[in-house]
C-alpha positions in Angstrom: 122.1 113.5 93.4 121.5 116.9 91.4 118.6 118.9 93.4 116.4 118.9 90.1 116.9 115.2 89.1 115.7 114.1 93.0 113.1 116.8 92.4 111.8 115.3 89.1 111.9 111.4 90.7 109.5 112.7 94.0 107.1 114.2 91.6 107.1 111.2 89.3 107.1 108.7 92.5 104.1 111.1 93.7 102.1 111.2 90.4 102.3 107.1 90.1 101.1 107.2 93.9 98.1 109.4 93.2 97.4 107.9 89.9 96.4 104.9 91.4 94.8 106.4 94.4 92.5 108.2 92.4 91.5 105.0 90.2 91.0 102.8 93.2 88.7 105.5 94.8 86.5 106.4 91.0 86.0 102.6 90.7 85.3 102.0 94.5 83.1 105.0 94.1 81.3 103.8 91.3 80.8 100.5 92.3 79.2 101.7 95.5 76.4 104.0 93.5 76.1 101.0 90.2 76.5 98.2 92.1 79.3 95.6 91.8 79.5 94.6 88.3 78.6 90.9 87.3 81.3 88.6 86.5 81.6 87.7 82.4 80.1 84.2 81.5 82.8 82.1 79.4 81.3 80.7 76.5 80.1 77.1 76.8 
């Protein structure tokens, strides 16, 4: 593999993983501060 291609592939994978971790962490902290969200009730 080309060095530049491998670098871009690793960078893209790392961006994806770090983005997922950041999203999960933000949701976790928000739920700890504000409490778990209530489930939406279906129309009866």
